[in-house]
C-alpha positions in Angstrom: 20.3 41.9 32.0 24.1 42.5 31.2 24.8 44.4 27.5 26.3 41.6 26.3 23.1 39.6 26.9 21.3 42.3 25.7 23.5 42.0 22.5 23.2 38.3 22.1 19.9 38.4 22.3 19.0 41.3 19.7 21.7 39.2 17.4 19.6 36.0 18.4 16.1 38.0 17.4 17.8 39.6 14.3 18.8 36.0 12.8 15.7 34.6 13.6 13.7 37.1 12.0 15.6 36.3 9.1 14.6 32.8 9.3 11.0 33.6 9.9 10.9 36.4 6.7 12.3 33.3 4.7 9.7 30.8 6.1 6.9 33.2 5.4 7.9 33.6 2.0 8.0 29.9 1.4 4.5 29.5 3.1 3.3 31.4 0.1 5.6 30.5 -2.9 3.0 30.6 -5.5 1.7 34.1 -4.7 5.2 35.4 -4.3 6.6 34.0 -7.6 3.6 35.2 -9.0 4.4 39.2 -7.5 7.7 38.4 -9.1 6.7 37.6 -12.2 4.3 40.1 -12.5 6.2 42.7 -11.5 9.0 41.6 -13.7 6.7 41.1 -16.7 5.7 45.1 -16.1 9.3 45.9 -16.0 9.8 44.2 -19.2 6.9 46.1 -20.6 8.1 49.5 -19.4 11.6 48.4 -21.0 10.0 47.9 -24.5 7.7 51.0 -24.3 10.0 53.4 -25.2 11.8 51.5 -27.9 8.0 50.8 -29.2 6.9 54.5 -29.0 10.4 55.5 -30.7 10.3 53.3 -33.7 6.7 54.6 -33.9 7.5 58.0 -34.0 10.1 57.4 -36.8 8.1 55.1 -38.7 5.2 58.2 -38.7 7.5 60.8 -39.4 8.7 58.9 -42.5 4.9 58.6 -43.8 5.7 54.7 -43.1 2.4 52.7 -44.1 3.5 50.4 -41.2 3.1 52.9 -38.6 -0.3 52.5 -38.0 0.5 48.7 -37.1 3.2 49.9 -34.4 0.6 52.3 -33.1 -0.9 49.2 -31.9 1.7 47.5 -30.4 2.5 50.5 -28.4 -1.2 50.7 -27.1 -0.7 46.9 -26.3 2.7 47.0 -24.7 1.5 50.3 -22.5 -2.2 48.4 -21.8 0.0 45.4 -20.9 2.5 47.4 -18.3 -1.0 48.8 -16.8 -2.7 45.5 -15.8 0.9 43.6 -15.0 0.9 46.1 -12.5 -2.3 46.2 -11.2 -2.1 42.6 -10.9 1.4 42.6 -8.8 -0.2 45.3 -6.7 -3.0 42.7 -6.0 -1.1 39.3 -5.1 1.2 41.8 -3.4 -1.7 42.6 -0.8 -2.7 38.6 -0.6 0.9 37.7 0.0 1.2 40.4 2.7 -1.9 39.2 4.5 -0.9 35.5 4.4 2.6 36.4 5.7 1.3 38.3 8.3 -1.2 35.5 9.4 1.5 33.2 9.2 4.2 35.2 11.6 1.0 35.8 14.1 0.4 32.0 14.2 3.9 31.6 14.9 4.6 33.9 17.5 1.1 33.0 19.5 2.3 28.9 19.0 5.7 29.8 20.5 3.8 32.0 23.7 1.8 29.0 24.2 4.3 26.3 23.9 6.9 28.0 26.4 6.6 27.8 30.0 4.7 30.7 31.6 7.8 32.7 33.1 9.8 32.8 30.1 6.7 34.2 28.4 6.3 36.5 31.7 9.4 38.5 29.9 7.2 40.6 27.7 4.5 42.7 29.3 1.0 42.2 27.6 1.0 45.1 25.6 4.5 44.5 24.2 2.9 41.0 23.2 -0.3 42.7 21.4 2.3 45.5 19.5 4.2 42.8 18.6 1.7 40.5 17.1 -0.7 43.5 15.5 1.2 46.4 14.2 4.8 44.9 13.7 3.6 41.4 12.7 1.5 43.6 9.7 4.4 45.5 8.5 7.0 42.3 8.9 4.2 40.5 6.7 5.1 42.7 4.1 8.5 41.7 3.5 8.3 39.1 1.3 5.8 41.3 -1.5 8.5 44.2 -1.0 11.7 42.2 -1.4 9.7 40.3 -4.7 8.8 43.8 -5.7 12.0 45.8 -5.0 14.0 43.3 -6.9 11.7 43.6 -10.0 12.1 47.4 -9.5 15.6 46.8 -10.2 15.1 45.5 -13.7 13.8 49.2 -15.7 17.2 51.4 -14.0 19.3 48.5 -15.4 17.7 47.8 -18.6 17.3 51.5 -19.0 21.1 51.8 -18.8 22.3 49.0 -21.0 19.1 50.2 -23.7 21.0 53.8 -23.1 24.4 52.4 -24.1 22.9 50.2 -26.8 21.2 53.7 -28.5 24.6 56.1 -27.9 27.4 55.4 -25.8 27.5 59.3 -24.9 24.3 59.5 -23.9 24.8 56.6 -21.7 28.1 57.8 -20.2 26.9 61.0 -19.3 23.9 59.4 -17.0 27.0 57.2 -15.4 28.7 60.7 -14.7 25.7 61.0 -11.4 25.4 57.3 -10.1 28.2 57.1 -8.1 26.5 59.8 -6.0 23.0 58.2 -6.2 24.8 54.8 -4.7 26.4 56.6 -1.8 22.7 58.4 -0.9 21.0 54.9 -0.5 23.5 53.3 1.3 23.3 55.8 3.9 19.3 55.8 3.6 19.7 52.3 4.3 22.0 52.6 7.0 20.3 55.4 9.0 16.5 54.3 8.2 17.4 51.0 9.8 18.6 52.4 13.1 15.6 55.2 13.3 13.2 52.4 12.8 14.1 50.3 15.5 14.0 52.9 18.1 10.9 53.9 16.9 9.1 50.7 17.4 11.4 50.1 20.4 9.5 53.3 22.4 5.9 52.3 20.9 6.6 49.1 22.5 7.1 50.1 25.9 4.1 52.7 25.8 1.8 50.1 24.4 2.8 47.4 27.2 2.1 50.5 29.8 -1.3 51.0 28.5 -2.2 47.6 28.9 -1.2 47.7 32.5 -3.1 50.5 33.1 -6.1 49.2 31.3 -5.6 45.7 33.1 -6.2 47.6 36.8 -8.5 50.7 35.6 -10.6 49.7 38.7 -7.8 50.2 40.8 -6.5 53.5 39.5 -10.2 54.5 39.6 -10.4 53.6 43.1 -7.0 55.7 44.1 -8.0 58.8 41.9 -4.9 58.7 40.0 -6.3 58.9 36.4 -4.3 61.9 35.6 -1.1 60.6 36.7 -1.4 57.3 35.0 -2.4 59.3 31.7 1.0 61.2 32.2 2.9 57.8 33.0 1.7 56.1 29.8 2.5 59.3 27.3 5.6 59.7 29.0 7.2 58.4 26.0 5.5 60.4 23.7 8.2 63.2 23.3 10.8 60.4 22.6 8.8 58.7 20.1 7.9 61.9 18.8 11.5 62.7 18.2 12.1 59.2 16.7 9.4 59.6 14.3 10.7 62.6 13.3 13.9 61.7 12.7 12.9 58.6 10.9 11.0 60.7 8.3 13.9 63.1 8.1 15.9 60.4 7.3 13.4 59.1 4.5 12.1 62.7 3.3 16.1 63.6 3.0 16.8 60.5 1.0 14.0 61.2 -1.0 14.7 65.0 -1.8 18.5 64.5 -2.6 17.9 61.3 -5.1 14.6 63.5 -6.6 16.8 66.5 -7.0 19.8 64.6 -8.7 17.1 62.4 -11.0 15.9 65.7 -13.3 19.6 66.8 -13.5 21.0 63.9 -14.8 17.8 63.4 -17.4 18.5 67.5 -18.2 22.3 66.5 -18.8 21.0 63.1 -21.0 18.9 65.3 -22.8 21.4 67.7 -23.7 24.1 65.4 -24.9 21.0 63.6 -27.0 20.0 67.0 -28.2 23.9 67.4 -29.7 23.9 64.2 -30.7 20.9 64.6 -32.6 22.1 67.8 -34.0 25.0 65.5 -35.2 23.2 63.6 -37.2 24.1 60.3 -34.9 20.5 60.0 -33.6 17.1 60.4 -34.9 13.9 61.9 -33.2 12.8 58.5 -32.1 15.9 57.4 -30.9 16.1 60.6 -28.9 12.8 59.9 -27.6 13.9 56.2 -26.4 17.3 57.7 -24.9 15.4 60.2 -22.8 12.4 57.7 -22.0 15.4 55.0 -21.2 16.9 58.1 -18.7 13.9 58.2 -17.2 13.8 54.5 -16.4 17.3 54.5 -15.3 17.1 57.5 -13.2 13.7 55.2 -11.5 16.7 53.8 -9.2 15.9 56.6 -7.1 12.0 55.2 -6.8 13.5 52.1 -5.3 14.3 54.4 -2.1 10.6 53.7 -1.3 10.4 49.9 -1.6 13.8 50.0 0.0 12.6 51.9 3.3 9.5 49.4 3.5 11.7 46.5 3.6 13.8 48.0 6.0 10.7 48.8 8.3 9.7 45.6 7.7 13.2 44.0 8.8 13.3 46.3 11.6 9.5 45.1 12.8 10.3 41.1 12.2 13.0 41.6 15.1 10.3 42.7 17.1 8.1 39.9 16.4 11.4 37.6 16.6 11.8 38.6 20.3 8.6 36.2 20.6 9.8 33.1 18.1 13.2 32.4 20.1 11.8 32.0 23.4 12.5 28.6 24.3 9.9 25.8 23.6 8.9 23.8 26.1 9.6 20.5 24.7 7.6 17.2 24.6 8.1 13.7 23.3 6.1 11.1 21.7 5.1 8.5 24.9 1.8 7.6 26.1 1.1 6.4 29.4 0.8 2.8 30.8 -2.9 1.2 30.7 -4.3 0.6 34.1 -2.1 3.3 36.0 -3.6 5.1 38.9 -2.1 8.6 38.6 1.3 7.8 40.9 3.4 10.9 40.8 7.1 11.0 41.3 9.4 13.6 41.9 13.4 12.7 42.3 15.7 15.4 43.0 13.9 18.5 41.6 15.5 21.5 41.3 14.2 24.9 39.5 16.6 27.9 38.7 15.1 31.5 38.5 17.4 34.4 37.5 20.3 32.8 38.7 19.0 31.3 42.3 17.5 28.1 43.3 14.3 28.7 43.9 13.1 24.7 44.6 15.5 22.3 46.0 15.9 18.6 45.4 12.7 17.7 46.1 11.9 14.6 46.3 8.0 13.1 46.6 6.1 10.2 46.0 2.3 10.2 45.8 0.7 7.2 45.4 -2.1 6.8 42.6 -5.6 8.4 43.9 -4.0 10.2 47.0 -4.6 13.5 47.9 -1.6 15.5 49.0 -1.9 19.0 50.1 1.3 21.8 49.9 1.4 24.4 52.5 3.8 27.1 53.0 4.0 30.5 53.3 3.8 33.1 51.0 6.7 32.6 48.2 7.8 29.2 49.2 7.8 27.4 45.8 4.0 26.1 46.4 2.6 27.5 43.1 6.1 26.5 41.4 5.9 23.1 42.4 2.4 22.4 41.2 3.7 23.7 37.7 6.6 21.4 37.7 4.3 18.5 38.8 2.2 19.3 35.8 5.0 20.4 33.5 4.0 23.3 32.9 7.4 24.5 33.2 10.7 22.3 33.1 12.9 21.5 36.3 16.5 22.3 35.8 17.5 19.3 37.7 15.9 16.0 38.6 12.9 14.2 36.9 9.3 14.3 37.5 7.2 10.8 36.4 3.6 10.2 36.1 3.0 6.1 36.3 7.2 5.8 35.9 6.8 7.6 32.2 9.2 11.2 32.6 6.6 13.8 32.0 9.0 15.4 29.4 8.5 11.9 27.4 5.3 12.2 27.0 3.4 13.4 24.0 1.8 16.8 24.7 -1.5 15.6 23.5 -1.4 12.8 26.6 0.1 15.0 29.2 -2.6 17.4 28.5 -5.6 15.1 28.5 -4.1 13.3 31.8 -3.1 16.4 33.9 -5.7 18.8 34.7 -5.2 21.9 36.3 -7.6 24.6 38.1 -6.3 27.9 39.3 -7.0 30.9 41.5 -8.0 33.1 38.4 -8.9 30.8 35.7 -9.6 32.1 32.2 -12.4 30.7 30.3 -12.7 30.0 26.7 -15.8 28.9 24.7 -19.1 30.5 23.4 -21.0 29.7 26.6 -20.8 28.4 30.0 -21.3 25.2 29.4 -18.7 25.2 26.3 -16.5 26.9 28.8 -17.0 24.0 31.3 -16.3 21.4 28.6 -13.2 23.5 27.1 -10.2 21.1 27.2 -7.9 18.6 25.5 -9.6 15.2 24.3 -12.9 14.1 23.5 -15.4 16.6 24.1 -17.4 15.5 27.2 -21.3 15.1 26.8 -24.1 17.7 28.6 -24.5 14.8 31.5 -20.8 15.0 32.4 -20.8 19.4 32.3 -23.7 19.5 34.7 -22.0 16.6 36.9 -18.8 18.8 37.0 -20.9 21.9 37.6 -22.5 19.8 40.4 -19.2 18.5 41.9 -17.6 22.3 42.0 -20.8 23.9 43.2 -21.6 25.7 40.5 -24.9 24.8 39.1 -27.4 26.7 41.3 -25.9 30.1 39.9 -25.4 28.7 36.5 -29.7 27.6 36.6 -30.3 31.1 37.6 -28.5 32.5 34.3 -31.0 33.9 31.3 -30.0 30.5 29.5 -28.4 28.3 31.8 -25.8 26.3 30.7 -26.2 28.1 26.7 -25.9 31.3 28.3 -23.2 33.2 26.4 -19.8 34.0 28.7 -20.2 37.5 27.7 -24.1 37.6 29.1 -22.6 35.7 32.2 -21.7 38.2 35.3 -19.8 36.1 37.6 -18.2 37.2 40.9 -14.9 35.8 41.4 -16.1 33.0 43.8 -18.7 31.9 40.3 -15.6 32.2 38.3 -13.3 29.9 40.6 -16.1 27.2 40.9 -16.2 27.6 36.9 -12.6 26.7 36.4 -13.2 24.0 39.1 -15.8 22.6 37.3 -13.7 22.6 34.0 -10.6 20.7 36.0 -13.0 18.5 37.1 -14.9 17.7 33.4 -11.0 16.7 32.4 -10.0 15.4 35.5 -7.6 12.0 34.1 -4.7 10.7 36.2 -3.6 14.0 37.9 -5.3 16.9 38.9 -3.5 19.9 39.9 -5.8 22.6 42.6 -3.5 25.7 42.9 -4.9 27.8 45.7 -8.6 27.0 43.2 -11.1 27.5 45.8 -9.6 30.7 47.7 -12.2 33.0 46.4 -15.0 30.5 47.9 -16.6 31.1 51.3 -15.6 28.1 53.6 -19.1 26.4 53.6 -18.8 26.1 49.5 -15.2 25.4 49.8 -15.8 22.3 52.3 -18.6 21.0 50.0 -16.1 21.1 46.8 -13.6 19.3 49.1 -16.1 16.9 50.0 -17.1 16.6 46.1 -13.3 16.1 44.9 -12.6 13.2 47.3 -16.3 11.5 46.5 -16.1 12.1 42.6 -12.6 12.6 41.2 -10.7 9.6 41.4 -7.4 11.2 40.2 -4.2 11.7 42.3 -4.7 15.0 43.5 -1.9 17.5 44.9 -3.6 20.6 46.1 -1.5 24.0 47.1 -3.5 24.8 50.1 -4.2 27.8 52.2 -7.1 26.4 54.2 -6.9 24.0 57.2 -9.6 21.8 56.2 -7.8 21.3 52.9 -4.6 20.1 54.9 -6.7 18.3 57.3 -8.6 16.0 54.6 -5.5 15.5 52.7 -3.5 11.9 52.9 -0.3 13.9 52.7 0.7 17.3 53.8 3.8 18.5 52.2 5.4 21.8 54.0 7.5 23.7 51.8 9.8 26.6 53.3 12.1 28.8 51.1 11.7 26.4 48.4 12.6 23.1 50.3 10.7 20.3 51.9 10.8 21.0 55.7 8.3 18.4 56.7 5.7 15.7 54.7 3.0 13.8 57.0 -0.4 14.1 58.1 -1.8 17.2 59.6 -2.1 16.0 62.6 1.2 14.7 62.9 2.4 18.0 61.5 0.1 20.2 63.6 2.5 19.2 66.8 5.3 22.0 65.3 4.4 25.6 66.0 6.1 26.8 63.1 3.7 24.5 60.9 0.4 26.1 63.0 2.3 29.7 62.5 1.9 28.6 58.5 -2.0 28.7 58.6 -2.1 31.5 61.2 0.2 33.9 59.1 -2.6 33.1 55.9 -5.1 35.5 57.6 -8.0 33.3 56.1 -8.3 30.5 58.8 -6.8 31.0 62.5 -6.4 28.0 65.0 -8.1 28.4 68.2 -8.6 25.8 70.9 -11.1 23.5 71.1 -11.2 20.1 68.6 -9.7 19.7 65.4 -12.5 19.4 62.5 -13.7 16.0 61.1 -12.4 15.2 58.2 -13.2 12.9 55.0 -10.1 10.9 53.7 -9.8 12.3 50.0 -8.5 8.9 49.1 -11.1 6.6 50.4 -14.0 8.7 51.7 -13.5 7.6 55.4 -14.4 10.0 57.8 -11.7 10.2 60.4 -11.1 12.4 63.4 -7.7 14.4 64.0 -8.5 14.2 67.8 -9.1 16.8 70.2 -5.6 18.7 70.4 -2.7 17.0 68.7 -0.2 15.2 71.2 2.7 17.9 71.1 0.0 20.3 72.8 -0.7 23.4 70.8 -4.1 24.4 69.9 -6.3 22.7 67.4 -7.5 24.5 64.1 -10.8 26.3 63.7 -12.0 27.6 60.5 -13.3 31.2 60.0 -15.4 31.9 57.2 -13.6 34.5 55.1 
């Protein structure tokens, strides 16, 4: 990525962060308003306190009978200030929690609504850090802004009160304010930059940590634990430098304002004392002037609240990097009744990083047919399946299901009618049965779940589990093949009009894979697009699409394509099944369930396929 692109992304993230923070504040309008209201009321009580105390002191010194009543007023004002501060703190915690949860939901929703290749821009560790620590810190901004705004009232009100009590005392205090403003502006500028760099280093370390944990077995087998520890912690010195720099900025600002404030108070006290000696101020006025000077000096205490806002905004920019991911748009249309799942791709082109990876794909799959997509690694098979199921959008062309463009379908209809099975499925649900039933649309019943498991060859090992289908996923140790069979069962259970299998039987032995293919042809009536590496999958398909470097090199039946040495080489290169002399295997017609022979050697000469158990 060029520096200009990086700067543009950073600016977009900053704008998205500010929008998200405003929306987070609107998410809890009542509580945020209550935080502000309690903080303002507490500030008002704090402003009233010096005047009430000063007046009470004057009454007591004059032995005025009304002094006892004003003592009660003093107690009331002080109690109100304490209670209001406590209420503001409690409400701020509630606003922080709600804002954090809202930002996390927003980030997760955008991750799930974007195309997988966009989500893959951020490593899992980075995503985790953005949605946990950074979202937590960003969630404090609405409450911190409300509190910081209210926190400005005591200093401003204190300064106004100083002018009302004695102009010369107020002018003495004002003499030091320009220096204080300069200190606060420098703090806001320097702390924002240092916090941003610190959080960026944190993200990089989190990404490396999650990457290593995901490959823990490989690391242990290679004996590279110490090397990985060093790699993960390589950023620790930089993190330490940025952390120390961040706290130096904060400490420096705090120390300078902390040193300036007492000096201002001493100046105010000296001037007020002279005014007292001249008779321009009374004892109560002196007390009030000193107390109001303390409140006016509290502008330095705003530094801490300002620091929280600065840190929160910097964290919000990290979260906003997820919020600016492009959303995979969907429409509101449904599918026509009675459709059989006809799939059409017209002029489909996909571009990644400025390079065309799928070139003008034209494909027409009749409803109920089985299409096998074959090709060497990197030819675009998985991407074609993703485009056909709208897991990602094409950059040109259109994909239609029963005549309706996929982008015009509602998300609910799309996910209910288009099913997927992957080579490494992720299972969701409390139990094995719930994992099979997981998906869009009405929840399937127990019989449907068991039927899907039987079709996927999963029922025998599921029944051996301690509680069969009710076994908790955490208590069900699964091999790679068993995991794939559960993924297939889930896909079969939710087969709508189109079923996409992306290398979904790669971990199955040949016998089990054949059984699954027969069940797929016999029990699943949806149109099937199968990313295939096995000869048997191609042989049983109604149509084979041969991809080469993102283009359809040829399409036809397996028997027709087998005449081409390049097609035979695709399977020879896979390593899972080798061509050999002899008769080709019999194959069931996937669409009609008919058994047909591909003959004892294609007409083009060349050996017929033979499967080898992996």
